C-alpha positions as CSV (number, residue, x, y, z in Angstrom):
1,X,177.3,235.5,201.8
2,X,173.7,236.9,201.5
3,X,171.8,236.5,198.2
4,X,171.4,239.4,196.0
5,X,168.0,241.0,196.2
6,X,165.7,241.1,193.2
7,X,162.7,243.4,193.6
8,X,159.6,243.0,191.2
9,X,156.9,245.6,191.1
10,X,153.9,243.8,189.8
11,X,151.4,246.4,189.6
12,X,148.4,246.4,190.1
13,X,147.3,247.8,186.8
14,X,145.4,251.1,187.2
15,X,146.6,251.6,190.6
16,X,148.8,254.6,189.6
17,X,152.2,253.0,189.8
18,X,152.6,252.3,186.2
19,X,155.1,255.2,185.6
20,X,157.6,253.3,187.7
21,X,158.9,251.4,184.9
22,X,159.8,254.4,182.9
23,X,161.3,256.3,185.8
24,X,163.5,253.4,186.7
25,X,164.9,252.9,183.2
26,X,165.4,256.8,182.8
27,X,167.5,256.8,186.1
28,X,169.2,253.5,185.6
29,X,172.7,255.0,185.5
30,X,172.2,257.1,188.7
31,X,170.8,254.0,190.4
32,X,173.7,251.9,189.6
33,X,176.0,254.3,191.2
34,X,174.0,253.6,194.4
35,X,174.0,249.8,194.1
36,X,170.7,249.3,192.2
37,X,170.6,247.7,188.8
38,X,167.7,248.1,186.3
39,X,168.2,245.4,183.6
40,X,165.2,246.7,181.4
41,X,166.6,249.5,179.2
42,X,163.0,251.0,178.8
43,X,159.5,250.6,179.8
44,X,158.8,248.9,176.5
45,X,161.4,246.3,177.1
46,X,159.9,245.5,180.6
47,X,156.6,245.5,178.9
48,X,157.8,243.0,176.3
49,X,159.1,240.7,179.0
50,X,155.9,240.8,180.9
51,X,154.0,240.0,177.7
52,X,156.3,237.1,177.1
53,X,155.7,235.7,180.5
54,X,151.9,236.0,180.4
55,X,151.7,234.9,176.7
56,X,149.7,238.1,176.0
57,X,151.7,239.4,173.0
58,X,148.9,238.9,170.4
59,X,146.5,240.7,172.6
60,X,148.7,243.7,172.6
61,X,149.5,243.5,168.9
62,X,152.9,242.0,169.0
63,X,154.3,239.1,167.2
64,X,155.8,236.3,169.2
65,X,159.1,236.9,167.8
66,X,159.0,240.5,169.1
67,X,158.8,239.4,172.7
68,X,160.6,236.1,172.7
69,X,163.6,235.8,174.8
70,X,163.1,239.4,176.5
71,X,162.8,237.9,180.0
72,X,165.9,235.8,179.6
73,X,167.7,238.9,178.5
74,X,166.7,240.8,181.6
75,X,167.9,237.8,183.8
76,X,171.2,237.7,181.9
77,X,171.7,241.2,182.5
78,X,170.7,241.0,186.1
79,X,173.2,238.3,186.8
80,X,176.0,239.9,185.0
81,X,175.6,243.6,185.8
82,X,176.6,244.5,189.4
83,X,177.2,240.8,190.4
84,X,180.6,241.5,191.9
85,X,179.5,244.5,194.0
86,X,176.3,242.6,195.1
87,X,174.0,245.2,193.6
88,X,170.2,244.7,194.1
89,X,168.1,244.4,190.9
90,X,164.5,246.0,190.1
91,X,162.1,245.2,187.4
92,X,158.8,246.9,187.0
93,X,155.8,246.1,185.0
94,X,152.1,246.2,186.1
95,X,150.9,243.4,183.7
96,X,152.8,240.9,186.1
97,X,150.1,241.0,188.7
98,X,147.9,238.8,186.7
99,X,150.5,236.0,186.1
100,X,149.2,232.5,186.7
101,X,150.8,230.2,189.4
102,X,152.7,228.4,186.6
103,X,153.9,231.6,185.0
104,X,155.0,232.8,188.6
105,X,156.9,229.6,189.1
106,X,158.6,230.0,185.7
107,X,159.6,233.4,186.5
108,X,160.9,232.5,189.9
109,X,162.8,229.4,188.6
110,X,164.7,231.8,186.3
111,X,165.7,233.9,189.4
112,X,167.2,230.9,191.3
113,X,170.1,232.4,193.4
114,X,168.2,235.7,194.2
115,X,166.3,236.8,197.2
116,X,163.0,237.8,195.4
117,X,160.7,240.4,196.8
118,X,157.3,241.6,195.3
119,X,155.8,244.9,195.6
120,X,152.2,245.7,194.8
121,X,150.5,249.0,194.9
122,X,146.8,249.1,195.4
123,X,144.0,251.7,194.8
124,X,140.4,251.6,195.9
125,X,138.1,249.4,193.7
126,X,136.1,252.3,192.3
127,X,139.2,253.9,190.9
128,X,140.4,250.5,189.6
129,X,137.2,249.9,187.9
130,X,137.0,253.4,186.2
131,X,140.5,253.3,185.1
132,X,140.2,249.7,183.7
133,X,137.3,250.8,181.7
134,X,139.2,253.8,180.4
135,X,142.0,251.5,179.3
136,X,139.4,249.2,177.7
137,X,138.0,252.0,175.6
138,X,141.6,252.9,174.7
139,X,142.2,249.4,173.5
140,X,139.0,249.3,171.3
141,X,136.0,248.8,173.5
142,X,132.8,250.6,172.7
143,X,131.0,250.0,176.0
144,X,129.8,252.8,178.2
145,X,131.0,252.7,181.9
146,X,127.8,251.4,183.5
147,X,127.5,248.5,181.2
148,X,131.2,247.8,181.6
149,X,130.9,247.9,185.4
150,X,127.9,245.6,185.4
151,X,129.8,243.2,183.3
152,X,132.8,243.3,185.5
153,X,130.8,242.9,188.7
154,X,128.7,239.9,187.7
155,X,129.2,237.5,190.4
156,X,129.6,234.6,187.7
157,X,132.4,236.6,186.0
158,X,131.3,234.9,182.7
159,X,132.0,237.7,180.2
160,X,135.4,238.6,178.9
161,X,135.4,241.9,180.6
162,X,135.2,240.3,183.9
163,X,137.9,237.7,183.2
164,X,140.2,240.3,182.0
165,X,139.6,242.7,185.0
166,X,139.6,240.0,187.8
167,X,142.9,238.3,186.4
168,X,144.8,241.6,187.4
169,X,142.5,243.2,190.0
170,X,141.2,240.4,192.4
171,X,143.6,241.5,195.2
172,X,143.3,238.5,197.5
173,X,143.8,236.0,194.7
174,X,146.7,238.1,193.1
175,X,148.6,238.4,196.4
176,X,147.9,234.8,197.4
177,X,149.3,233.4,194.0
178,X,152.6,235.5,194.4
179,X,152.9,234.6,198.2
180,X,152.3,230.8,197.5
181,X,154.9,230.6,195.0
182,X,157.4,232.7,196.9
183,X,156.6,230.6,200.0
184,X,157.1,233.7,202.0
185,X,154.1,236.1,202.3
186,X,156.4,238.6,204.2
187,X,158.3,239.1,201.0
188,X,155.0,240.4,199.3
189,X,155.0,244.1,200.0
190,X,151.7,245.8,199.6
191,X,151.4,249.5,199.4
192,X,148.2,251.4,200.0
193,X,148.7,255.1,199.1
194,X,146.9,257.7,201.2
195,X,144.1,259.6,199.4
196,X,146.4,262.5,198.7
197,X,149.5,260.5,198.1
198,X,150.9,259.8,194.5
199,X,150.8,256.1,194.1
200,X,154.1,255.9,192.0
201,X,156.0,257.7,194.7
202,X,154.6,255.5,197.4
203,X,155.5,252.5,195.5
204,X,159.1,253.8,194.9
205,X,159.6,254.6,198.5
206,X,158.9,250.9,199.3
207,X,161.1,249.7,196.6
208,X,164.0,252.1,197.7
209,X,163.7,250.8,201.2
210,X,164.1,247.2,200.0
211,X,167.1,247.9,197.8
212,X,168.9,250.4,200.2
213,X,168.4,253.4,198.0
214,X,167.3,257.0,198.9
215,X,163.7,257.4,197.5
216,X,164.1,261.1,197.3
217,X,167.0,260.9,195.0
218,X,164.8,259.5,192.0
219,X,162.2,262.0,190.9
220,X,159.3,259.7,189.9
221,X,156.8,261.3,187.6
222,X,153.4,262.0,189.0
223,X,150.5,259.8,188.3
224,X,149.1,260.1,184.6
225,X,145.8,262.1,184.1
226,X,142.9,260.4,182.5
227,X,141.3,261.1,179.1
228,X,138.4,263.5,179.3
229,X,134.8,262.6,178.9
230,X,134.4,264.0,175.4
231,X,137.6,262.1,174.2
232,X,136.1,258.8,175.5
233,X,132.7,259.4,174.0
234,X,134.2,260.1,170.6
235,X,136.6,257.2,171.0
236,X,133.8,254.7,171.8
237,X,132.1,255.8,168.5
238,X,135.3,255.5,166.5
239,X,135.9,252.1,168.0
240,X,132.4,251.0,166.9
241,X,133.2,252.2,163.3
242,X,136.7,250.7,163.1
243,X,135.2,247.4,164.2
244,X,138.4,245.5,164.3
245,X,139.7,246.5,160.9
246,X,142.9,248.1,162.1
247,X,145.9,246.5,163.7
248,X,145.5,246.6,167.5
249,X,149.0,248.0,168.3
250,X,148.8,250.7,165.7
251,X,145.4,251.8,166.5
252,X,146.4,252.3,170.2
253,X,149.4,254.2,169.2
254,X,147.3,256.6,167.1
255,X,144.7,256.9,169.9
256,X,147.2,257.8,172.5
257,X,148.8,260.3,170.2
258,X,145.7,262.0,168.7
259,X,142.4,260.9,170.1
260,X,142.5,261.5,173.9
261,X,142.7,264.7,175.8
262,X,143.7,264.5,179.5
263,X,141.8,265.7,182.5
264,X,142.7,265.7,186.3
265,X,139.2,264.3,187.1
266,X,138.9,260.7,186.3
267,X,135.7,258.9,185.3
268,X,133.5,258.3,188.3
269,X,131.5,255.1,188.7
270,X,127.8,255.3,189.1
271,X,126.5,256.1,192.5
272,X,124.4,253.0,192.8
273,X,127.6,250.7,192.8
274,X,129.1,252.4,195.8
275,X,127.6,250.0,198.5
276,X,129.0,247.0,196.4
277,X,132.4,248.4,195.8
278,X,132.6,249.4,199.6
279,X,132.0,245.8,200.5
280,X,134.6,244.7,198.0
281,X,137.1,247.1,199.6
282,X,136.4,245.8,203.1
283,X,137.0,242.2,201.8
284,X,140.4,243.4,200.4
285,X,141.2,245.0,203.7
286,X,140.5,241.8,205.6
287,X,142.7,239.8,203.2
288,X,145.7,242.1,203.7
289,X,145.2,241.9,207.5
290,X,145.1,238.0,207.5
291,X,147.6,237.2,204.7
292,X,150.9,237.9,206.5
293,X,151.9,240.4,204.0
294,X,154.2,243.4,204.6
295,X,151.7,246.3,204.4
296,X,152.6,249.9,204.1
297,X,149.6,252.3,204.5
298,X,146.3,252.4,205.9
299,X,143.8,249.8,204.5
300,X,141.0,252.2,205.2
301,X,142.1,254.2,202.2
302,X,140.8,251.4,200.0
303,X,137.3,252.4,200.8
304,X,136.0,254.3,197.8
305,X,134.7,257.8,198.3
306,X,131.0,258.2,197.7
307,X,130.1,259.0,194.2
308,X,128.2,262.1,193.2
309,X,124.3,261.4,193.6
310,X,123.6,262.9,190.2
311,X,124.5,261.0,187.2
312,X,127.6,262.2,185.3
313,X,126.5,264.5,182.5
314,X,127.3,263.4,178.9
315,X,129.5,265.6,176.9
316,X,127.5,267.9,174.7
317,X,127.5,267.7,170.9
318,X,129.6,270.8,170.7
319,X,132.2,269.3,173.0
320,X,132.3,266.1,171.0
321,X,132.6,268.0,167.6
322,X,135.4,270.1,169.0
323,X,137.3,267.0,170.1
324,X,136.6,265.1,166.8
325,X,137.8,268.3,164.9
326,X,141.0,268.6,166.7
327,X,141.6,264.9,166.3
328,X,141.1,265.0,162.6
329,X,143.4,267.9,162.3
330,X,146.1,266.1,164.2
331,X,145.7,262.8,162.2
332,X,145.9,265.1,158.9
333,X,149.1,266.5,159.9
334,X,150.6,263.2,160.7
335,X,149.5,261.5,157.6
336,X,151.1,264.5,155.7
337,X,154.2,264.1,157.7
338,X,154.5,260.4,157.0
């Protein structure tokens, strides 16, 4: 009898497929009816499992006891639920991309008896860099985009920003680690969405094909919008003033709820980085062509679009003040409520 198929969406972070975890858990009942099991009851539970596997709980403001045993619980459910009907299993969390070889080996050992496939969704490096900077500011950084980019792109990768970014975003290294542990590069499925294609839907289309589901039956939410420039400028100043005095997890929750406003236009990296990022995208494309992976999409879509020649205009004092006033009002209402 053929093994049950276990599909893991590993990210990459900031590539736009992060909403898949929530969509899968929201539609778990409907998916079970068509032979697909989602053992994580929520995106938060999938995230805790990934934090446990990567030992990143303290970085995200969790205590060890809050994540301990989560992955084992997901594996237990996967083995129990749908076992008789031979249902496929899907888990998604975009922190899994950065797992070390030892962590991947531990994960795969826990899935003995399953046929494991991995799905990675990519975006062009300029978008990855800008989105990673945005996330760093949300998590407490006070760096402006240019300084962050220069730290990340330092060839020696000595600084914390570079180490954090490349652990998750070094496409050839990430794919090679997973393929080496799987010992089947053809079971590493790489999705390169088109420039006008929603990454979450593109990732789900590949996952659905692997588990034998109808992709159109699951209404995956669109890619999340990014914080606007004024929100990020204010937040960087707030981060500098907080200076580590707040619990990271609570601070991030408050930031997401009250201190960021969304826009459809994500941050653009400085124009003078375009050539360097284009060379990086070309190296990624070469790695995909030579790695033996199952690639969906056109690798030329990894080439970053040319950035505007003019430098981005900083938010005006009036824009920053308006954002700050709105955030203070929201926080006052929340404090009064609690």
